[in-house]
N, C-alpha and C positions, 0 to 999 in steps of 0.2 A: 491710409488707403488711397488708391488712385481715384482721380476725379471720374465721375460717371460720364459715359458718352451715350448717344441716342440708342445704340444697340443694346447697351446694358439695361436701359429703361423699358425695353419691351418685355411683356409678360407672356410666357408660353401658355397654351391651353392647359397643359398639365399643371402648371403652377397656379393658374387661375382657379382650377377646380380644387386645389388644395386650400387656397384662401376661401373659396366659396363655402366649402364644407366646414372650415374652421369658424367662419363668421356665422354660419347657420347654427352651429352648435353653441356658440357663445351668446348670440343675441337673437336668433330666430330669423334674421333677415335672409330672404331667399334670392340670391343673385344668380341669374341665368347668364349664359355665355355672351349674350348681347350687351351685357354690362361690363365687358372686359376692358374696354377703353376707359370707361368712367372709373373703374377700380384702379387701373394703372395710373390715371391722372391724379387721383386722390392720395394714393399711397406713395407716389413718387416724392411727395413733399417730406414724408416721414423718412424715406431712404436718404434724401439729401441731408436732413437734419442729423441723422445718425451716421452719415458718411458710409453707407453700404453701397456696394457695387452692383447688386442684383436683387431681384425680388425673392429669389431662392434663399439668399443670405438673410434677408429680413424675416422670411417665414421661419427659418431655423432659429433665429434669435427669439421670436415669439414663443417657441417651444421650450425655451429654457426657463427655469424658475425665476431667475433675475429678470430676463426679458419680459416675461409675463407680468411680473409685479410692477415693472417700470413702464411698460409700453402698451399693455392691452387696452386700457381705457383710452389712450391717445389714438390707437389704431381704430377703435370703435367710433371715436369722435370724428375721425377722418372719413369713414365710410357712411355714416348716417346722414340722412337728409333733414334739414331744419327749415323747411318752408312753412311759414305761417304768417298770419296778418291779424291786426286788430279787427274785431267784428266780422270775421270770416264766416260766411253762411249766416248772415245777420238774422234771418227768420228764427233760427234756433234760440237766440237770446230774447227775442220778443215772446216766443212761446214759453221760455223759462219763466219770465216775469209775469206774463198775463194768464197762464194756465197752470203751470206745474207748481210754482211756489204757493199760489192760492189753494191748490188742491192739497198740498202737503200741510198747509196751515189748517185747513178744514178737517183733515184726517186726524189732527191732534188738537181739536178745538177746545177740549177740556183741560189742556195744558196751558198754564199761565205764561210760560216762556218757552220759546222754541229756538233751538240753535240748529242750523242746517250745515251739514258737512258735504262739501263739494270737492270732487277730485278731477283735476285736469290731467289725464293720463297721456303721456307723450306731449308734454307742454312746450317742448322746444325752448325758444328764447323768451317765453313768458307772455306773448301777446294775448293768448287765449285766457289764461287765468286772470290777467289784469282786466280784460274785457268783462269777464264774469263779475269781478269785484266792483267794477263801475256800475253795472246795471243793478246788482244786488244792494249796493250802497244807496242807490236811489230808492229801492224798494223798502229799505229800512226806515226811511222817512215816512212811508205810508203805513207800514205795520210796525208800530212802536215796540211790540213785544217779541220781535225776532232778532236774531243775530246770525252770523255765518262765519265759517272758517273754510279756507280753500287750501287744498294740497295740490301742488304742482310737481309732477315727477317726469324725469326723462333719463335716458341712458347716457346722454352726451354731457359730460362735465363742462365743456366749453360753453354750450348753450345754456346750461343751468347758471353758470357764473354771470352770463349776461342778463338772465332773467332776474337773478337776485339783485343786481345793480339797478335794474329798471331804467336804463339809459338807452334812448333810441334817437335815430336821425329824424329830422323833421319830415322827410318824405315818407317815413313809415307810419306817421300818425294821421295821414289823410282820411282814413275811414272813420276816425273818431269824431263824433258830433262836436260842433263848436262849443256848446255849453259844457260838455264833459272835458274838453281840453282845458278850459278856463279853471275848472274845478279840480281836476285830478292830475294835471301836468305842471311841471315847473320849468321855466326857461333857464338857460345857462346865464351866469353872471357875465360871461364873455359875450358881448353883443355880436361879435363876428362868428360865433359858434352856431351850428345848426342842430345842436343836440338839445333834447328835452329829457326830463326825468319824472318818473311816477312819484307822486307825493308820498312822504313817509307814512302817513296815515293809511293810504291804500296798500302800500308795500307790507305794512304790518299785518294785513288780513291774510297774507299768503305765506305758507311754509313750502320751500322748495327742497327737494331731496332727490338723490339718484335712485332709480329703480330700473331693473332689467325685467322685461316682460317674461323672460325665460326662467326667472327665479321660481323655485318650487312653491314658495309661500311669500306673498307680498307683505305680510307682517304689518298691516296698517293698524293704527291705534283705535280707530273708530270705524263703524259701519257707515257707508256713504249713502246719503239721500239722493245725490245726483252724480253721475260719472260722465265726463266728456272724454271720449276716446275716438277722435275724429281724424280721418286721413292718416291713420297709423296702420290699420290692419292690412291695407293694400300692399304692404311690404313683406307680408308673410304668406306662406302657402296655406291651403284650406285647413289642413289638419292642425297647424300651429294656430291659425285664427280661432278655431273652435276651442282649443286648449286655453288660449288667452281669455276668450270670452267667458268661459266657465269660471275662471279664476276671478274675473271682474264681477260676475254675478255673485260669487261667494262673498264679495266685499260690498255688495249692494243690499240695502235694506229691503225687506218686503214692501212692495208698493213704491220703491224707488225707481229712478229713471236713468236710462242709458242713452247717450247721444253718440251716433256714429257719423262718418263722413258721407257726403252726397253720392259718392261712387262706390260705397261699401254696402254689401247686402248680408243679411243674416239667414237668408233662405237656405234650407237644407240642414241647419244646425239644430241639435236637440238642446234648447235653452229655455229657461223659465221666463220668457219675455213675450210680451204682446206689443205689436206695433200700434202706435196711437197717432203718430204724425210722421211727416217725412223724415226718415232715418232717426226717429225717436221711439224708444221702447220702454214699457213699464214692466217691472218684475212682478210676476204672479205671487200672490199668497198661496198657501197650499190648497185652500178651498177653491180659489178662482182657477187654479191649475186643473183641478178635477173637472170643473165646469167647462173649461176650454177643451178638454179631451173628450167630452161627451159626443155621441153620434149627432151629426147635424141634420136638422130638417132641411129638405130641398124644396125650394120655391121656384117655379118656372113662370117668367113674365112673357106675355104676348104683347103685341103692339097696343099701346094705350093703357097698359096696366102699371101699377106701382106696388111696392111693398116696403114696409119698415118694421124693424124689430129691435128689441133690447136683449134678445136671447140668441145664443149661438145657432146659426143657420147659414145656408148658402143660397143666394138669390142668383138665378141664371137667366140669361136671355141671349138671343142671336140678333146681331145688328148688321144692316146693310147701309142704306142712306139714313136710317133712323139714328137718334142719339140717345144714349143713356147717361143720366147724371146720378152719381153716387154721392150722397151727403152723409157726413159723419160728425158726431160730437165726441171728441176724444176723451173728455172727462167722464161722461156718463156711459160711453161706449155704446151709443145708440146710433143706428144708421138706417138708410133706406135707399132704394133705387127706383127710377122710373124708366119708361121706354117711350120716347117722344117720336111721333110720326111726322108732324108738321110744326113749323114755328107759328107764333101768333096765339090767338085765343078763339075757342069754340063758341058758337052761338048755341046755348043750351036748348033753344027752341027746336033745333034741327038735329042736334047730336046728343046721343045718350052717353057715349064714351068720351067725356070731355078731356080725360087724361091723355088722349091721343095728341093734344095740342099743347105747345110749349108752355105758355103762361099758366094754363090750368094745371098741367102736370107738375110744374114746379111749386105752385102755391099749395096744391093738395099734398105733395110730398113733405114740404116744410111743415105744414100744419100737423101732419100725422106724426112726424118725429117729435115736434114740440109736445103733442098730447101724450106721447110715451115718456116724456121727461127730459128731452133734449133741450138745449138752450141755443137759440138761433145765433147769437153773437159769437158762439164758439164753433159754428159749423165750418168744416172744410170740405172741398169738393174734388172729385175726380171725374173726368168727362171722357166719353168714348163714342166712337162711331163716326157718322157723317161720310161714309164711303161714297166714291163715285163709281162703284162697280157696275152700275146700270146707267151709262152716260146719257141715254135718251130720256131718262125718267124725269119728267116734271122740272125742267130747267134747273138742273143741278140742285135738287132739294137737299142733298147731303151738305153742301157748302152753306146753304141757308140755315139748316139746322145747327151747324157748328157756330155760325155767327150769332144765332139767337142765344144758344146756351152760354157762350162766352160773355156776351153783352149783359145777359140777365144776371149772371153771377157777379160780374163787375159792378153793376148797378146796385145790387143788394149787399155789396161788400163781403161776399163769401169768397175766400181765397181758393183758387184752383191750385192744388199742390202736385197734381200729375194728370196726364192725359195721353190718349192715343187717338188721333183724329185724322180724317181725310184718307187720302190714298185710294187705291182701287180694290182693296181687299175687304171682305166682310170680317166680322169679329164675333167670337163667342166670349161672353162676359160672365165671370163668376165673382160675385161680391159677398164678402163676409161682413155683415153689418155690425158685429160686436168687436171687430178688430180694425176695420177700415181697409183691409187688404182687398185688392182686386187682381184676379188672374185673367189674362187676355190671350186667346188663341186666335190667330189669323185664319181666315177662310180665303183661299185663293180666288181671284176673280173668275176663273174658269168653272167655279162651282156655284154660280149664281142660283142654280136650281134649289140649292139648300136654303138660301135666304127666302126665295119665293114660297117654299114650303113651310116657312117658319110658323105661320099662324095655324097650320093644319095639325101639325104634330110635333111640337117643340121637343118633347121628351125623347121621341124617337130620333130626331135630328141630333140631339146632344150625343147620343150613342154612336151615330154615324161618323162623327168627327173624331179623328184620332186624338187621344188625350195626351199622348207623349209627343215630344219634339219641341217646336218653337212656342212655348208658353212663357209669357212675361208677367212678372209680378210688378204691380204699380202700388 
């Protein structure tokens, strides 16, 4: 065949859509026209290897039985993205070892030996499953009666081959803590080489195999206690995302956990999952699923009030310059919220409603959640409010409230996992204390009257504010 020139390498819109539909059918990846240059660049290497003169010729080849058998997996390898790192979104691994594994151990406390099955779905070149293996190997030394096995799957054979070998360039291991490097990595015998390799013992903990998320049945040997599927769903459309998530849930044990990526949301999907931490979800048992669906009690907070519960309900309030702090224990699923008017501490000789003031409000809320069964060291926080929608009001009290809430939580070692603070708009807050979810609706600054009226008739004001539109889940 003739050598390709630059004109031959251009892909027409018509041919792009042929490839786009083909790729979507085979592996669910949704490529829009904006990805035409990217697709052209990645597939041109395959055209050159096979000595094809055009993308149309390559597409026709993929449609033949021989071309499909020989080339399909290589084409998929070319178009898939394999971006990953060791200890990516590191808070997930801390939560896995500090909260989830202890919870799973306790749930099977009458079992003398527990083996955990972990699945890294969309594992790419292996950094994620090897990170999981490192942190769980450390945990094995603490809990002598546990073991674990890890399954790593991906659609890309080239990436899987690299994962199986466990060989990485030195600059790829920067996120790995020094102690872990010494323990779980081997240097090359060639002093001039910048390559390192995962130790045989750690590699033996992981089974790698090819899996296409579009397969009708994933055919896993074991039900999984924990599934990591992070930064994968973003490549699929909404309908495909829900289909994949349902199949993941079918392979997740009751009471098991699903991790997703920081930019991925499960909002709007009908799934048996409860959010417990930032992009971490727990699968309902049938009993807890019924409890979750019960009609929720509605609690309305005025300035200086707080509420905590271990049962399904929704706590609502309206914020201007005030701040609301939502605290949640993800293990017991107990949470509460306050409505802080001013930073500092009230003198109880002069103030009956001490919870209007920051320190009092926080201490009262913490104590109330602890009395309900929450454990302080597990608390996570979400913080909202502090608007400057009334600029002349008391020397920017909104900013002072924000500074108080942030510094208090930092001092008490309570991690803030999400927030919506400052700006010039008020906010309607809906907190679900049994799941940790918070929904926020902005109130435009030209509607300050609504916030001024907040103490008079909160329930009426909630109905005045349009509930559709710009509502954000935190």
